C-alpha positions in Angstrom: 5.6 15.0 -7.1 4.3 13.2 -9.5 2.4 10.1 -8.5 3.3 6.3 -8.9 0.1 5.1 -10.8 -2.5 7.7 -12.5 -6.0 7.4 -14.6 -7.0 10.8 -16.0 -10.2 10.1 -18.2 -10.7 6.4 -18.2 -13.1 4.9 -21.2 -13.2 1.4 -21.3 -14.9 -1.4 -23.3 -15.9 -4.6 -24.7 -16.3 -4.3 -28.2 -19.3 -2.0 -28.3 -20.3 -2.3 -24.8 -18.6 0.3 -22.8 -17.8 -1.1 -19.5 -15.8 2.2 -17.5 -16.7 6.7 -18.1 -14.2 8.4 -17.2 -12.2 7.2 -14.5 -9.6 9.5 -12.6 -7.9 8.3 -9.4 -3.9 8.9 -8.8 -2.3 6.3 -6.1 1.6 8.1 -4.6 5.1 6.2 -3.5 3.8 4.4 -0.6 0.2 4.9 -0.5 -2.4 2.3 0.0 -6.0 3.1 -2.7 -9.1 0.8 -1.8 -10.7 0.7 -4.9 -14.5 -0.4 -3.4 -17.9 -1.3 -5.5 -20.2 -4.3 -6.3 -20.2 -7.1 -9.0 -20.1 -5.7 -12.4 -19.3 -2.4 -11.1 -16.0 -2.3 -13.3 -13.0 -3.2 -10.4 -12.1 -5.5 -12.4 -12.3 -4.0 -15.5 -9.8 -1.2 -14.2 -7.7 -3.5 -13.3 -6.8 -4.9 -16.5 -6.6 -1.4 -17.8 -3.2 -0.2 -15.1 -2.3 -4.2 -15.3 -2.3 -3.6 -19.3 -4.9 -6.7 -20.2 -7.1 -4.4 -21.9 -6.4 -0.3 -23.8 -8.2 2.2 -22.5 -11.1 3.7 -25.8 -10.0 7.1 -24.0 -8.2 8.2 -21.5 -4.7 8.0 -20.2 -2.9 6.0 -17.5 0.5 6.4 -16.3 3.1 5.6 -14.6 6.2 7.2 -13.3 4.3 10.1 -15.8 4.9 8.5 -18.7 2.0 8.0 -20.7 1.9 3.9 -21.3 -1.7 3.6 -23.5 -1.6 -0.3 -24.6 2.0 -0.5 -23.7 2.7 -4.4 -23.5 2.4 -6.1 -20.1 5.9 -7.5 -19.7 7.0 -3.5 -20.1 4.4 -2.5 -17.4 6.4 -5.5 -14.9 9.8 -3.8 -15.9 8.0 -0.6 -15.3 7.5 -2.2 -11.7 4.2 -3.3 -12.0 3.3 -6.6 -10.3 -0.5 -7.7 -10.2 -1.5 -10.5 -7.9 -4.7 -12.1 -9.0 -7.8 -13.4 -7.3 -7.7 -17.2 -7.4 -4.3 -17.2 -6.2 -3.0 -18.5 -9.0 0.5 -20.2 -7.4 1.8 -23.9 -8.8 0.7 -26.5 -7.3 2.9 -28.8 -8.5 5.4 -27.2 -7.6 7.0 -26.5 -4.1 6.5 -23.5 -2.1 10.4 -23.0 -2.7 10.2 -23.9 -6.8 7.8 -21.6 -7.2 9.8 -18.5 -5.5 12.4 -19.8 -7.4 10.4 -19.3 -10.6 10.7 -15.6 -9.5 14.6 -15.2 -10.4 14.2 -14.5 -13.9 13.8 -10.6 -12.8 18.2 -11.3 -11.7 17.3 -12.3 -7.9 18.9 -14.9 -6.6 17.6 -17.9 -5.3 19.2 -16.7 -1.7 18.1 -13.1 -1.8 14.1 -14.2 -3.2 13.7 -16.8 0.0 15.1 -14.1 2.7 12.3 -11.7 0.6 9.5 -14.4 1.1 10.7 -15.9 4.2 10.8 -12.6 6.0 7.4 -11.3 5.5 5.7 -14.7 5.7 8.1 -17.1 8.0 5.4 -20.0 7.9 5.8 -20.3 4.4 9.8 -20.9 5.3 8.3 -24.3 7.4 6.4 -25.3 4.8 9.2 -24.6 1.7 9.1 -28.6 0.5 5.7 -28.7 0.6 3.2 -28.4 -2.6 1.9 -25.7 -3.0 -1.5 -27.2 -3.7 -1.5 -29.1 -0.3 -1.1 -25.6 1.1 -4.1 -23.8 3.1 -6.0 -21.3 1.2 -5.0 -18.7 3.4 -0.8 -20.0 3.2 -1.6 -19.9 -0.9 -2.7 -17.0 -0.7 0.1 -15.8 1.3 2.8 -17.2 -1.6 1.6 -15.9 -4.1 2.0 -12.4 -2.3 5.2 -13.4 -1.2 6.5 -14.3 -4.8 5.3 -10.6 -5.7 7.4 -9.3 -2.0 10.8 -11.0 -3.5 10.4 -9.0 -7.1 11.1 -5.5 -4.9 7.6 -4.0 -7.2 7.4 -0.4 -6.7 3.4 -1.0 -7.8 1.1 -3.6 -6.3 -2.2 -4.6 -7.7 -4.2 -7.0 -5.5 -7.3 -8.2 -6.3 -10.0 -9.9 -3.6 -7.0 -10.8 -1.7 -9.8 -11.3 1.4 -12.2 -14.0 -0.7 -12.1 -16.5 1.1 -10.2 -16.8 4.0 -10.4 -16.6 7.4 -10.1 -13.5 9.5 -6.9 -13.6 10.4 -5.4 -14.6 7.7 -6.5 -11.9 6.2 -5.1 -9.6 8.7 -1.9 -11.2 8.5 -2.2 -10.7 4.5 -2.9 -7.2 4.7 -0.3 -7.0 7.8 2.3 -7.4 4.9 0.7 -5.5 2.5 1.1 -2.2 4.9 4.9 -3.1 5.2 5.7 -3.2 1.9 4.0 0.3 1.4 5.7 1.5 5.3 9.0 0.3 2.6 7.6 3.0 -0.3 5.5 0.9 -2.0 1.9 1.7 -4.0 -0.6 -0.6 -3.9 -4.1 -0.4 -5.4 -6.4 -2.9 -3.4 -9.4 -4.3 -5.3 -12.1 -5.7 -2.4 -15.7 -6.2 -2.6 -15.6 -6.3 0.9 -14.3 -3.2 2.6 -13.3 -3.5 6.2 -10.6 -4.8 5.9 -8.8 -2.8 2.8 -10.4 0.8 5.0 -8.5 -0.9 7.6 -5.3 -0.5 5.8 -6.6 2.0 3.0 -4.9 5.7 2.7 -8.0 7.0 0.5 -10.6 4.8 -1.3 -12.8 4.9 -4.0 -16.3 3.4 -4.4 -16.6 2.3 -8.0 -20.2 2.3 -9.5 -21.5 1.1 -12.6 -18.3 1.9 -14.2 -17.8 5.8 -12.4 -16.6 6.6 -8.9 -19.2 7.2 -6.9 -17.3 8.7 -4.0 -13.8 9.3 -2.8 -12.3 10.0 0.4 -10.5 9.1 3.4 -11.3 5.2 4.8 -13.3 7.0 7.5 -15.5 9.4 5.0 -15.7 6.3 2.6 -17.3 4.3 5.7 -19.6 6.6 6.5 -21.1 7.3 2.0 -21.6 2.5 2.6 -23.1 2.9 5.5 -26.3 4.1 3.0 -25.2 1.3 0.3 -25.3 -1.9 -0.6 -21.0 -2.5 -1.0 -20.6 -5.9 1.0 -19.3 -4.1 4.0 -19.6 -5.4 7.4 -21.1 -2.3 9.0 -24.7 -2.1 9.4 -26.6 0.3 7.1 
């Protein structure tokens, strides 16, 4: 079966400085791939390539088997790609409900958007009239994920979903991500801290200095992390 997302020998650079040096990975429908690595390893650059912000200098980006090097971000969105960037990215001066209504540009009704969002995060329904900027950090991240859920994506990119959040909130967020995967959404999770992502993932890769240093099952990757400094909670 053709992977929903595939990178083949992808190189990427900023001006003359190459950051990614031949990345190969694939994510199937309903699969969660965790991308781990320290700061500066190339994780953010990888996400920028997949989301269409950065065109590979060499290699291929394929979505559903189609080569999409240089495709506009709007074209990738129409192909079903949705990104939740680091930092949540909600509109603080709009209510929870108004943040969700902004997703109706995809042709969904307000009712459809709200049912999808509140079905995943009932807590947001209780706060639907509250300004998003007054929510807790965890609730803002829930809102960011809820907006993505409401668009019914085929491929979801998550950038440091757990950053700065309490473990109980991280657990709720990753439980929602697991539900999405069970419904057939392909998910790429970029994380510096490994444990939560590995608990959810089907497969994982470790990026170091712009290259894939390890690839395998979560169990195999966790063993590899025991001897490296990559933010895993497991002691060396």
